[in-house]
N, C-alpha and C positions, 0 to 999 in steps of 0.2 A: 419170379417174376410178375412184377404187377404195370408200373411204367415204365418206359423203357423208352432210352437214346441212342441211336443207331448212326457211329459217324462212317463216312465214306460211303452214304445212302447210294450214291450215283454208281460205284463199283463192282462189277462183275457177281460178287456174292452179295453186297448190301442190297442192291437194284431188287432182288428177289427175296431176300430176306425180311425186308421191312414190308413187302405185299405177305408173307409167310406167315409173321408176328402177328400182324392185324387181322390176319382171321384165327388167331388162336385166341389174343388177348384182347382186342376191340381196335380199331381205327385211330381212337383218340388215344390210344395209351401207348402207340407207338411213335416215338418224333424221328423224322427223318433228319440228317444234319450231314452238308456237306459243301466244298468249297464253290460250287454252283448246282441249281437243285431244279436244271431244268427236265429234267424225268421222275420228280418228287411231288406227290401229293400232300395236301394237309392232314396234320401238322409238319410242319416242315421248319428250319432254320440254316439261313447259309452259315457255315463258321468253316474258318480254319483252324485246324486244331492246334497251328503253333499260337495262336490268340487265348492264352489261358484266360484271360480275364473273360472275354465272351463266352468260352467253352463251360465258364464254372457258372455262369450267369444263366445260360440257358439249362443247364441241369439244376439250379436253385429254383428258377422260374416255373419250371415242370415239374417239381418235386419227383425227378426220377429214382428209382430206387435198383435200377439196371443200367449200367453203360456197356454197350457193345461196341469196342472200339476196330473201326475197321479199316480207317483211314491209315494209306501205306502205300510206297511207291515198290513196286513190285522189280523184280528181279534183270531183267534186261532193260530197262526204265533206268533204274538203279544203276548197272555199270556204266551208263552214258551222262550219268549227273548222282555222283557218291556222294558228293557233299548236301544236296537236297534228298537225296535218300536218308541220310544219315540224319539230317535234320528232322524230317515229315516223322521216320519209324524212331525215332529215339526221343525227341523231345515232343511230338505228339501225343507218342507213348507215356512220357512221364508226367507232361500234363494232364491227362486222363487219370492216372493213379493217384495224383495229388488230390485230384476232383471225389476217387473214389473215399481214399482214406477221410476225405471231410464230411462227405455227406455220407459216411459207410453205405456207399452201393455193392452191388453185385457186379464182376469185373470179367469182360471175356474179349480178350486180344487175340487173334489166330497167330501160332509161329506157321512153321513150314519144311517141309522136307531139305528146302535150302540150308538147314543147319548141319546136315549131314557136310561129309568132305571126301576125298580121294584116301584119307588114312581113317574114313570108318569102315567096317565091316559092309560088302557090297549088298548081299545078299540076307534076307530075313534083318536088316540091317536090329540090332537091339533098342528098346527107348532109353537104358543108358550105356553109352557108350564114347567113344573119340570121339569129338565134337570139334573139326579146324576149318571150317569154312572159308573160301578164299573169295568169294565175293562180298560187295557190300550189303547184298539184299541178308545173304545169308548171316554176314555178322552181326547186323542189326536185329534179325530176329533172335539170331542164339542169345546174344546182349541184352533183348526182353524179355524172355525167359526168364534168364537170372532176375533181373528188375523186377518183373510180376513173383518171383519165389519170395526176393527181400521184402517187398512191400504184404506179403501174405503172412509173412513170419515174422517180421520186428514189426508191424502195424497192425496184423492181422486183416488187413485186407481180402476178403472171398475173391478170389482171381484163380480163371478158370481159364486153360488152354489146349488146341489139339494142334497137330503138326499137319496142315491138310498137303496131298499130293497136289497134282493138275486137277482141274476143275471143269468139267464138262457142261455146259449148257446152251440150251435152244432157243432161250431168251435174248440173253446179254452178252456182246461179243467179248471176248479177252480185253487184257489192257495193258501189255507190255509184261508178259511173262514168259519164262522159258516153254511152258509146256503148251503154249497157245496155239501150238501146230494141230495140237489132240479136239481141239474145238472147230479151226477152220478149215479142217480135212471136210468136215461135214457139211459145211457151208458148201465150200468147194464141190462136194460129189454133187447136191442140187444144181446148183446154181450154172457150172461148166462140164462136168462129169472127168474133171482131171485136177491134181492137187499137184503142185510141186513143194515138195517138204525140205524144211531147212534141217532137220535131223536124221542122221542115218536110220535105215532101216530095220539096224537088230539094235537099237539102245532104247532099251526097257528102263520105264517110270512108270511110279504109281499112279493111278488114276482115281476117279469118283465122278459119278452122275451130282448135278448140283442137286437136284433133288434129296439123296441119302445126306449130302452136306448142312445143306437146313436142318433138317430133322436132328442131325446127331448135335448140333447148338442147341436146340433146345433140351435136348435128352441129357447133355452133361450140364445145364445151366439148370436144371430142374431135380437134378442128381445131389442125396445124402452128401453134406460136405464131407463127413465124416468117413464116406469110404473111399475118396480120392487121396488114391498115396502119392499120385505124381503129377499133381495138377498142372501145371506148369512146365510140359508140353505132353499131352497123350500123341502116341503116334495113331494114325489111323488111314486106313485106305480101303478100297473096295476091288481093286485089281492090280497087277506090275502089267503094263502090256508095250510094245514095240510100235512103230509106224506104221510096219508092215503086218500085222493082225488087227489094227485098225480098218486098214487097205481090205485086205480078206471079208473081213466083218461086214463092210460096206459094199463089197462086190455081191454078196449074198443076196441084196435086196436090188443092187443096181449093178445086175453083170459089165457094164460097158465102162464101170470108172474105172480110171485108170489113174496110178502114181508115177511121180518122179521124182529125183531128189537133187535138189542145189543146195551144199551145206551152210549153214550159216556157222560160220567160228565161234563167233562168241557164243550163239545157243547151245551150238555142240559143246565146245569146253563147257559151259556151265552144267548141263545136262549129265554131261561124264562124269562130273563131279559130284553128282547126286547118286544114291543106291538105285540097286535094280529094283528092291522090293524092301518092303518095312516090317518090324514084326508090330503086328497089333492085340496081343494078348491080354495086357495089362489094361488097356481100356475096355476089352471084352470081359474080364474079371470085374475090373470096378463098376462100371454103369451100364455092362451089358450092348456095349456097342455092336451091331451088326449093318450092313450093308444088302437092297432091297436090288440094283442093279448089278448085273456082270455086264460081259465084254456085249455080248448079243441082243440082251435084253436094252442097253444104253442104245447103241445102235438104230435098234427097231423106232424107239422112242422117239430118238433125236432126228430120223429122216423124217418120221410121221410129221413131226410138231414143223420141224422147217420145210416140210413141201406145202403145209397148212401156209 
């Protein structure tokens, strides 16, 4: 990667990834873009990814060689507006792939554990298995995986992707995902000493600290293309945890912290359609994927950062 365009730069991943990439590649080599840019710094461009012509012109004018396409509508918000989610998640992706094909760009767009379903194995869910998602988010992400594979196999576009679990960050609040509770609980622990959780206490989902997520994007994009056996998209995860485990981890540092539960039927139904845990062995084999943060390290870091 030499000159990189990031779409969705105001999102939970993008807002931290732009800073991370600029530290690695230089401030002027990473262009931030989003539909609004109040939190971005130059170089930056206002971009609706449904506007193919402007999307293309930005890539051409900056002479980018890498497109990191993060713009998407997340799981809970997608269920509230499925038409918008399909348009952004699919047409926006298709626009990016067409531009990558035209300019021979390296291309990354994240998928999600949302591609799995009740019909997928619940524990150690393998890389390749039955996937029949029942949410618009999951449907669009699985369709996106297939579309990226198509552009790689038919047009030779260097597409790469991972299936992200829930991402936990102390920098940017979550934005409409099912796993938002795993971020909100830390903010609530600091501010209120109590959190009302919308997910049942024993609901297990895969999670990852944002710092590990940023590193793995770079590691995957810098990997030898010939070593990638299943580039769209790799299972990745750091831990499988439930809300009760996160609360108990917080209580080691804030003993008076309490948690209660008021179940959100939509969030709970989505969470129950996803795996308890996924198998990440293929990512480990192909490009030495690993994570530095387990639950205790993550909790210690989150609380220290948020207390500041």
